[in-house]
N, C-alpha and C positions, 0 to 999 in steps of 0.2 A: 137509329139504329139500324141502321139496312142491310144488308148483308144475305149471302148467296146458300139458300138452303136444298143438298144435293138427297134425292135419293136413287140407290139402284140394289140390283139386284145381278149379281155373281151367278153363273151358271156352266157346272162343269168345269168348274176348278182343280186348275192341273200345277198349279204352287209346293211347295209344301205342303203335307196332306197333317200336320199336327197344326196346321191352320184352323182346320176346320172341327178339330178331333180334341185340338186341348188349351185349357182353361189362360196357358202360363203364356203357350207361343203364340195366339192370341193377345192375350195384351200387351207383349214386347211385339210387336209388332206395328195395334197399334196408339202406341206410347210413341215408338218411334217417328211413324209418318204425322206424327200433333207435335215434336219438336223440332221434323227437317221443315216444318209447314213452318216453324218461329211460330206458334200457338198455344196459349200458356196453358199448363194443363193447371186446376186444383185439385182435381179428384181424381178418384178411378173407383171401379168396381168390376172386377171379372167373375164366372159363375160356370163350372164348370157343369157337361151335363150326363149321366150312366155314370162309368166308374173306373179307377185310373187302368183296370187290368182289362175293359169296353166300354172305353169311352165313346158319349154320343153325343156332340156337340160342343156349345161357350154360346154363351149373351155377355157383353159385358158394353161396362160403360164410361166412358173419362171424358168427366165433366170442365171446360173450357171454358176460361178466363175470354170468354170471346162466343159460347155456345156451348155446343157437346157434337159431339162424334158417337151415335152406338151401331152394333153390332152385333148379328147375331146369325148361325153354324150350322149348316144340316150337311152332316162328311156322311149320310144315305144317300144325300141329291146332291152330295159335291157343290153345294149352294151356301151361297152368304148373301143376307141383308146386311146395308148400311144406311144410315142415318149420320149425315153430316150437314152442321148449322155454324157458319162460320159470320157472323157480325158484329157491328163496331161503331157506335155514334160519332164520331170523328171521324175517321177512313175505311175507305175500300179494302175489303178484307177476302175479296173475290180470286186473287194469286196464293193468296195462305191455301185456300180451299181446296184450289185447281191440286196444287200442290203434295195436300196431303189427302188428296184421292188418289193422286197418279203413282205414289205412292202405295197405298192398298191394289190400286189394281194389278200395280209389278208387282207384288207380294202375292196375292189368291190366284193370280193367271188365269182370267176367265177367258172360256171360248166362248160367252158370250154374256154379255152388261148389258142392263136395261137402266137407262141413267134420266130420269127428268130432276129437270134443275128448273128451282121457285126462286125469284126474286121477293123479300120481301125489306118490308120496312116502308121507308118514306112515311111516315105518322107525323111526319116534324112540318111536313108539307101540306096537312090539310087545314 
């Protein structure tokens, strides 16, 4: 069950402001990113903060057959954080992880993106 775990922080996001403020917009872009990457969505939950009149960010999780994507937004900071882990027992899913990440990067359009990659797994080699 090896896989790529991407942790990222997006700052000064220039994409659609609704992505940082509205759970529905965040949900749509996250689900599309996963589908575009060929990942298997098995469930999801997105939660808005604030009120419809004064949105204050959102948090969301997409559960994948291949693992998960979580995103948290801070519209007051123009920022978002994400945690994307894509693994599989029988094949290398790095390309799928990179595709999903690229879609999110394109949607948020951060001026600054800090990314850390962790290669997980190798448990069958012990």
